[in-house]
N, C-alpha and C positions, 0 to 999 in steps of 0.2 A: 561537609555540610551540603545538605541537598538544597539548591536554590533555583528558582525560575531565572530566565534571561531577561527579565524586564529591568529598567534603569533604577527602579527602586531597590532591587537587590544588587545590581552590578554596576551601578553608577560610579564613575571614577572619582568623584569629589565627596559626595555625601551618601553614597550607596551602602547597603548593608555590609557588603563584602568589603569595601574599603575600611569601613569603621571597624569591623572584625579584626582585619590585618593590622591596623594601627594600635588598636587597644589591647587585644587578646591573643591573637595568633600571627605574628610576624612571619612565621614559615609556612603560611597557608598555600597550598599547591594549586595552581591555576589550570584547570583542564577545560576551561570555558564552561558554557552553560549546558543544558539539556539539548543534545544534538537532534534528539527525536522531534523537539518541539520546533527546531530550526527546519528540519525536513518537512514537518507539517506546514510551516509557514510558506516553504517553496512550493507545495502544492497549491497554496492560496494564490501566490504569485503567478503560478502556471496558469491558472484558470481565470484570472482577471481579464486577459484580452477577449475572452469569449463572452464577457458581460452578462454573465450568470445565465446564459441560454439553456444549458443542460440542467443547471440547479433548480431553476424555476419549474422545469418540467418535473423534475423529481418531486418537489414539493407539492405541485398540483395533483399529481397522480396519487401521492400518499393521502392528502387532505381528501380527495374525491372518495377513496374507499373507505377513509376513517369516518366520514360523515354520512356515507351511504352504505349500509350492510348489504342491501340487495345488489348494488353494483359489485361488491366483492364477491358474492355468491354467483353472479352472472360470470364474472371473470374466471371463476374456478371452473364452471362448465365449459367455457370456452377453450381454457388450457386443456382441459380433458379431450376435446375434440381435436385440438392441434397437436395432442400428444407432447404436451409441455408439463413439466412439474410446476403446480401452482405453489406460489409463495405470496404472502401479503405484500403488497408494495411497501418498500422500506422507507423509514423516517429519515430524512436527510438531514444531518446536522452539520451546520456550515463549516466545512473543511477540518471537522473534528477527527483527527488522527486518520486522515485520507478516507474519510466515510464516503467522499464523493466518488472514489474508485469503485468501492463495493456496490454503491446504488447504481452506478453506470453499468457494471456488469450484470446486475439483476434486471435493470430496465431493458438492456439490449436482448436479453434472453427471452423476455416477455413481449417484446416489441410487437411481434405479429398478433399476439392475442390482444394487446391495447388497440392496435388498428382495427381489428375485427369489431370490439366492442363498441369503441367510440365512433365507428362508422354510423352506428344506430343513432347517434345524436344530431347527425347532419340534416339540414334541410333537404326536403325531396329533390330540389333542383340541383344541389352539389352532389347527391348521392349519385346521380347519373354520370357526373363528371369524374368521379373517383371510383366509379364501378369496377374498372380494370384493376385497381390496386387491390380491392376487397376480393375480387374473384381469384386473383393470383395467389393470395394467401389461403384460401378456403377450398382450392381446387382438389386437395388431397382428402377432404372431408367426404363422408358418406352423404347420400341424399337426405337421409334421416337427420344426420347432424346439422346440415345446412338449413333444413326445415326448423330445427329447434333454435338456431342461431336467428333466424327470421321471427320466430316467436319472441325472442329475447329483446330483439330490435323494436318490436311492436310495445313490449312492456316498457322499454326504456323511453320511447317516444310519448308515452301516457303519463310519465312522471311530471309532476309539477315541481318545477325548479326555483329556488330562490335567485335573486339577482346575482348574489355571489357564486351560486352554483352554475348559473348560464355563463357568466364571464370566465370562470375556471375551465369549463368544458370547451369554450371557445379557444381559450389558450392552449388546451391540450390537443384538439384535433387540428389546430392551425400547424402545430410542431410535428404532429403524427402523420398529417395527410397534405397539407399545403406545401409544408417545408420538409418533406421526408429526407430529401438528400442532405440538407444541412444537419439535420438531427443525427443522422447516421455517421456523417462526417466527424462531428464532435463527439459523439459517444465512442466511435472507433479510435479516434485520437487519444482520448482519455485513457481507454482500456490498453492501448499500445505503450504509451510512455509512463503513465504513473506507477506501473509495477516496479520500475527502477527505484521510486522513492519508497514505495511500499515494502520492498524487500529489505531495505536498510532498517526501517522502523520495526519490522517483525524480528529482525536479529537482536536489536538492543532494546526492545520494550520489555523483555523478560527480567528475572531476577538473577541470572547467571552473571559472574564477573567476566567481562569481555573487554575492560578497558585497554588491555594490551592489544586489541585488534581495532580499536577505535580510529587510529590515525589511517591505517590501510583500508579500512571499509570507507572511510570518508573521501579518500582519494579515488577508490574504485567508483563510488556513486557519482562523483563530480566528473571523472573522465568519460564513464559511460554515457552520461547525460550530453557532454560536450561533443561526443562522436556522432550524435544525431544531426547537428547543424555545423559543425566545424570541421574543417579539412584535416584529415589524419596527421598530416605532416607538422601540424602546430600543436599536436598533443602528445605524440609518441616521443618518449625520451626527455621530456620537460621535468624539471625538478618541482617539488611542491611550492617552492617560493615563486618560481616563474609562472605556474599555474595560477597562483593566488594574484599575481600582478598583470596577468594576461588582459589586455584591453579588449572588453567586450562591448564596442559602442552600439548604442541604440539607433544610429543613423544609417547603419548598414553600409558603411563606407568601406569597412576593413576587408582585405582580401583573403582574410582567413576563413570567412564564411563560406559554406557551400551555396550553390544558386538555389533560390527558393523552390524551383521545381525538383531539385535533387535532395532537399531536406526530408528526413524521415517522416511521413505522415501516417504511418500505420499500415500493416499488411493488408488488413480488411479495406482500407480506403483506396488502395491502388487500382482495383478493378473499377470501382466507382469513378475515379477520376479518368480513367482510361476511356470510358465510355461517353464521357461528356465532350462537348464540342471544345475547340481549342481555347477560346477566350470567355469560357463560361464564368459569369459574374459571381456565382456562389462559390465556385472553386478558387477564383482569384482572391476573393475576400478571406476565405478560409486559409489560404496560404499565407497571406498578410498576417493573419491572427496567430498562426503557427509560428512564424519566425519572430514575432513580438514576443510570444510565449517563452519560446527558447531563450531569446536574448535576456528578457527580463528576469527569468528564473536564474539562468547562469550568473548574472550580475549578483542576484540575492545570495546565490550559494557561495560566490567568491567573497562576499562581504560578512556572512555569517559563520561559515564553516572554518575552523582553525586549521587550515590546510597546511600552514607552515609552523605550527606549534612545535616548539622544541621539547617542550614537556611530553606532549603526546608521542612524539618520535622517541623520546628515551624510555617511555612506559612500554612501547612497543617492543623495545629490546628485552623486556622480561618474558616475551613469548618463547617457550621452549623450543619452538621450531627453528629459531635462528640462534640457538645457544652457542654454536660453534663458529659463527661468523665475527670477523674482526670488528665490523661496525657495531655489532651487538655489544662487545665489551666496552667500547668507546662511549656507547649510549648509556650503559649502566653506571659508568664512572662519571659521566656528566649529570646524573641524577643526584649525585652526592656533591660534586663540585659546584655546579652552577644552578640547579633547579630546586634547592631547598630541602633535601632530604638528609644533608649532612649531619644535621643536629641530632639525627637519631643514633648516631654512632659515638662511642667513647673515642678518646684520642688514640688509644691502642689499636682500636678497629679501623680508624680511619687511616693510621699509618700502613695497616697491612691490607688494605681493602683492594689495592691494585692486584697484590699477589693472589688475593683470594679470588678475584674474578678470573684472572689467567688460569688458575688451577681448575676453577669451575668449568671453564670453556672446554677443556681437554679431558675432563673426568669421564672415564669409559665405565665406571661402576654405577653410575647413576641411571635411574629407570628410563627404559626406552620410551619416548613420547611419541604418539600419533597425532595428526591434525585433528581428529575428532574427539580426543580425549580431554578432560577437564585440567585446565592449567592450575587451579589452585589445588587439587588433589595432587598433582605432580610436584608443585612446590612444597606441599606439605610432607611428601616423602623425601625431599632434598633437605627440608629443615629437621626431619627425624634423625639424619644422619649425624648432625652436630657438627659437621666439618666445616660450615660456611656461616658462621654466627652473624658477621655483618651483612653479607649478602642477604641473609634470611629476613633481617629487619627491613632492608630496603624493599625486598619482594613483598613481604607482608604488607608494608604501607602502601606500596604503589598498587597492588591488586585489590586493596579495600576501598579504592577510590570509586565513589558511586557516579554513575554517568547515565542512568536510563529515567524513564518518564514515571516510575511506580509512585514517586510522591504525588504527582498530579493525578495519576489514574486513581488513587485511593478515594479522591472526592467523587468519582463517578459511580461509587457503591450506592450512593444515594438515588441514582437513576435507575435502579433495579426495579421498575414499576412494570405493570401488566403490558403497556404497548412496546417495551424494549426487550424484555426477556421472557415474557409469557404472553405472547400475542396469539398463541392458538389454545389458551386456557378457556373452557367454557364457563358460562355464568355461574352454574351451580358449583364447579370446583372452586372458582374464585370466591363465591360466598362462603363455602366451608372453609377455606383458607383464612378469610377474614374472621371468622368465628373462633377458629383456634387461636389466631393472633390475639383476638380480644380477651378471650378466656385466660390466656398465659398473662397477658399484662395486667389484668383485674386481680390475678393471684400474686402478681409481682415476683414470678419465677420463669425460669426457661424451661424448654421442653425436656431436657435432659434431668433437671431438678424434679419436675413434676413427676416423671415416669421412673425416677431412679428407685432401685431396690437396695435395701440395706445389706442383704446377702444374695449375690447373684444366683447361687445354687439352691439355697434353702427357702428365701423369700417366695411367697405365692405369686404367680403370675397374674397380671391384670386381665381377667377373662373378657371384659368388655372391649378392651383394646384389641384383643385377638380376633374377637367377633367382627369388629368394625374393619381391621385389616382384612380378613378373609372376604367379607362382603364387598369392600372397595376393589379387591383384586379380581372378584367375580364379575362386578359390574363392568371393570375395565376390559376384561376378556370378552364379555358379551357385546360391548360396543365395538371393540375390533372385529369381532365375527359379523357383526351386522354390517359394518362398514365395507368388508370384504365381499358379502353376499351383494350389497346395493351396487358395488363397482362392477361385479361380474353381470348383474343384470343391465347396467347401463351399456357395458361392452357390447352384449347381444343387441340391445334396442337401437343403438346408434352405429353399430358396425365399426367400432374403433378396434385397434389391434390388441389393447389392453396390455401392451408390453411394458416393462419397468422403464420409466423415463429417467434421465440423468438428473441428478440433484443440482441445486444451485452451487454447491462447493466443487462438484465434478466438472460443471461447465466452466466455471471460473478457472479451475486447473488447465482444463483443455485451451481455453483463450490465453492464459499465460504462456503456455508452451508454444502455441502458434505465433503470437507475438514476439517471444524471445527469439525464435528461429527467423522472423522477419527483420529484427533488429540486427542479428548477426549477419544476415544476408546483406542489409544494407551497408554495415560497416566494411564487410569484405568486398562489396561492389566498389565502394569508395577507393580502397585499397588497391584493387585491380585498376581501376581508372587511373590511379596516380602512377601505377607501375607502367601502363600503357603510354602515359604522356611522356614519362621519363625516357622509355625505350624510343618513342618518336623523337624525341629531342636528341637522343644520341645518334640515331640514324640520320638525322638532319645535319648534325655536326660532322659525322663521318662524310656525308655526301659533299659538303662544303670543303673538307679536307681534300678530298678526291679531285674536285673542280679545280682548287687551287694547285695541285700538283701538276695536272694537265695544262693549266695555263702556263706554269713555270716551264714545262717541257717545250711548249709551243714557242715560247719566248726565246729559249735557247736555240 
């Protein structure tokens, strides 16, 4: 069954799962709820200490471009001058599948363009105060481009703004200009740490069967997160049960935590912090928020992730990679003996199951399995041999367990509207799209039914449809050519390089690679620090022993 993790579904007394187990399915296998939903809520806990600082900026930027089409066009021009790939400010959905990470990446990529544009909304006396920030961003632009930016600023200054518009713009340039350091610190921190959670969701949000990897991946994401703020010696070698019960106290009393100055804050934040004075108030407040975010999220992950689940550990033994290991055989047997899958076997199969598992573990005739292969297809090949009937039933039942967010994502189909998936569609195309939909609905047929021919070879072709398709293709090509000509003219006029800029996806990949290296460097640095302190302790002990020996000789 596919269920959410809410109390209505999984309540221990009157929850839907409890009633089903009592009345219909006593052998229901418990693999916990949707783990992707748990990780999504971890992102929510992670962002709480920052009090929606970045999230409100995302919302204001989106709304400002949404309600002001001219602002969007000005931003497009400024991106061209700064040689940035223009994309419409993204709609921030509060912590929906880690959308905060995607919007943070997009916002950081366009941060210079936002600074240049919203500089034009500043009062004249404030412009002189932040002139150096504006100049540092636009120094690579040509004189013609800077002149055009000045024209844009004049046009922005003439805009008649509503009270909401004024307040929104004040909030935006407060964070872009007055609090630039704090904004960059928070954005960089989100971009550095949230990919750990995002990578887990990306693995399990698909439709592939990966329940046999669920336990391993949950341990991996938890330990990777802990390594950012907990000393390595308190993580390495710990069993899942000990990790589950590790005391992550909020009072910061425990000696297992790294010092606040040694906690990972993001590779891009380290140069910013190094340039500030020693007791900078913004940096100190940021470090407090970082430590709180780490501890609160770690506590939530401990509470929600089934790190010590024996059922998931048993299902992990169905992974063909561990087939020949002794613990894999014991785990598969426990699925039958202790975890509720024994009812699938007959009495004869139950009696010979242990022997069947033993033969399976050393069978050299089974197909070779590689780590990137599909476990379901491999088990299908094993089942086709017919040599392991009982084991085949257990594998089929175990690998059919659903664990992803597909049931919840199906409701998101209703959100496929113009501002989420078709935000670059022009008005004419959207109007034509609506006309086609209305025409099909009025005839109560689908597009396939309306255009279907009884005989694909002999039935006449709809000539009108062919003409329309050709004209649409010609119009599209003409628009594409005109855009290319206009771009070349603008390159000449404003003396930009005209080179192909990195797309949003390419920039995100670059950021992920850079921050992953920074996280690994942080972990390796902490490990080296531990080794140095251990070596220092050994030297101290050796020196003490040497002193004691000399004292003993003198006494003799």
